C-alpha positions in Angstrom: 137.9 19.4 239.9 140.1 17.7 237.3 141.8 19.9 234.9 141.9 18.9 231.2 145.1 18.9 229.4 145.2 20.3 226.0 146.3 18.5 223.0 149.5 19.9 221.9 150.4 17.4 219.2 151.2 18.8 215.9 148.7 17.2 213.4 147.6 18.4 210.2 143.7 18.2 210.8 142.8 20.9 208.4 144.0 19.3 205.0 141.6 16.8 203.6 143.3 16.6 200.2 146.8 15.9 201.3 148.0 12.4 201.1 149.9 10.9 203.8 153.7 10.4 203.0 154.7 6.9 203.0 158.1 6.0 204.1 160.2 5.3 201.0 163.1 2.8 200.9 166.1 5.1 199.9 168.3 2.0 198.9 167.3 2.3 195.3 167.9 5.8 195.1 171.3 5.6 196.8 172.0 3.0 194.0 171.1 5.5 191.3 173.3 8.1 193.1 176.2 5.8 193.1 175.7 4.6 189.4 175.6 8.4 188.3 178.9 8.9 190.3 180.6 5.9 189.0 179.6 6.8 185.3 180.6 10.5 185.7 183.9 9.5 187.3 184.7 7.1 184.5 183.9 9.7 182.0 186.0 12.3 183.6 189.0 9.7 183.9 188.7 9.4 180.1 188.7 13.2 179.7 191.8 13.4 182.1 193.8 11.2 179.7 193.7 14.1 177.2 193.7 17.2 179.2 194.3 18.0 182.9 191.3 18.6 185.3 191.5 19.4 189.0 190.6 16.3 191.0 188.5 18.2 193.4 186.4 19.7 190.6 186.1 16.2 189.1 184.9 14.9 192.6 182.3 17.7 192.9 180.9 17.4 189.4 180.8 13.6 189.8 178.8 13.9 193.1 176.5 16.6 191.5 175.8 14.2 188.5 175.0 11.4 190.9 172.8 13.7 193.0 170.9 14.8 189.8 170.2 11.3 188.8 169.1 10.1 192.1 166.7 13.1 192.7 165.4 12.9 189.2 164.6 9.3 189.6 163.0 9.8 193.1 160.7 12.6 191.8 159.8 10.5 188.7 158.9 7.5 190.7 157.3 9.3 193.8 155.7 12.1 192.2 156.9 14.5 194.8 160.1 16.1 196.0 162.2 14.6 198.9 161.7 15.8 202.5 164.4 16.6 204.8 164.9 13.2 206.4 164.9 11.7 202.9 167.6 14.2 201.8 169.7 13.5 204.8 169.4 9.6 204.2 170.2 10.0 200.6 173.2 12.3 201.3 174.8 10.1 203.9 174.0 6.8 202.2 175.4 8.0 198.8 178.5 9.4 200.4 179.0 6.3 202.3 178.7 4.0 199.2 181.1 6.4 197.4 183.6 6.1 200.1 183.2 2.4 200.3 183.8 2.1 196.5 186.8 4.5 196.9 188.3 2.2 199.7 188.0 -0.9 197.5 189.6 0.9 194.5 192.5 1.8 196.8 192.7 -1.6 198.3 192.9 -3.1 194.7 195.6 -0.6 193.7 197.4 -1.4 197.0 197.5 -5.1 196.2 197.5 -5.5 192.4 199.5 -2.4 191.3 202.2 -1.7 194.1 205.0 -3.9 194.7 206.7 -4.3 198.0 209.1 -1.4 197.6 206.2 0.9 196.7 204.3 -0.1 199.8 207.3 0.2 202.0 207.8 3.9 200.7 204.2 4.8 201.1 204.0 3.3 204.6 207.1 5.2 205.7 206.1 8.4 204.2 202.7 8.2 206.1 204.2 7.3 209.4 206.8 10.2 209.1 204.1 12.8 208.2 200.6 11.5 208.8 198.9 14.9 209.3 198.8 16.0 205.5 197.4 12.7 204.6 194.6 13.0 207.4 193.9 16.5 206.7 193.5 15.8 202.9 191.2 12.9 203.8 189.2 14.9 206.2 188.8 17.9 203.5 187.8 15.4 200.7 185.2 13.9 203.0 183.8 17.3 204.0 183.9 18.2 200.1 182.0 15.2 199.3 179.3 15.7 202.0 178.7 19.3 201.3 178.6 18.9 197.6 176.3 15.9 197.9 174.1 17.7 200.4 173.9 20.9 198.4 173.5 19.1 195.1 170.5 17.1 196.4 169.0 20.1 198.0 169.3 22.2 194.9 168.1 19.6 192.4 165.3 18.8 194.7 164.1 22.5 194.7 164.8 22.6 190.9 163.0 19.4 189.8 160.3 19.1 192.5 156.8 19.3 191.1 154.8 22.4 192.3 
């Protein structure tokens, strides 16, 4: 006598009013995140000409402003909150593009602002003591990832329609 195997798949069969969630391209919202970040950073750079502000605080606030703009636009366009995978993609994409822009910024400074002597001093300093530079780089990467994730999660909970 053959046995029947029970269906163990997790399907939502009881909800007739729920709409299926369509996969959303997050590229546009990563762009909103980056535009918000760049605008906030530019404003904070202008503020820093008049008074001193902690650079880590500026980074966190800029990331939070970018997260708010991206989440607000997503909820406005999609009429729903982000799910977990969309939050993860927005966080990773936003932080990756922010770091790409930061790398371009530093390469521009390296070639356009530094002369030969400045480059030699910076290279010798990093070869003699690379650990402080690497630890600072890792810490700011962790700071941007955590602040982006917490900002996206918090604004998603705050702005999501009920």
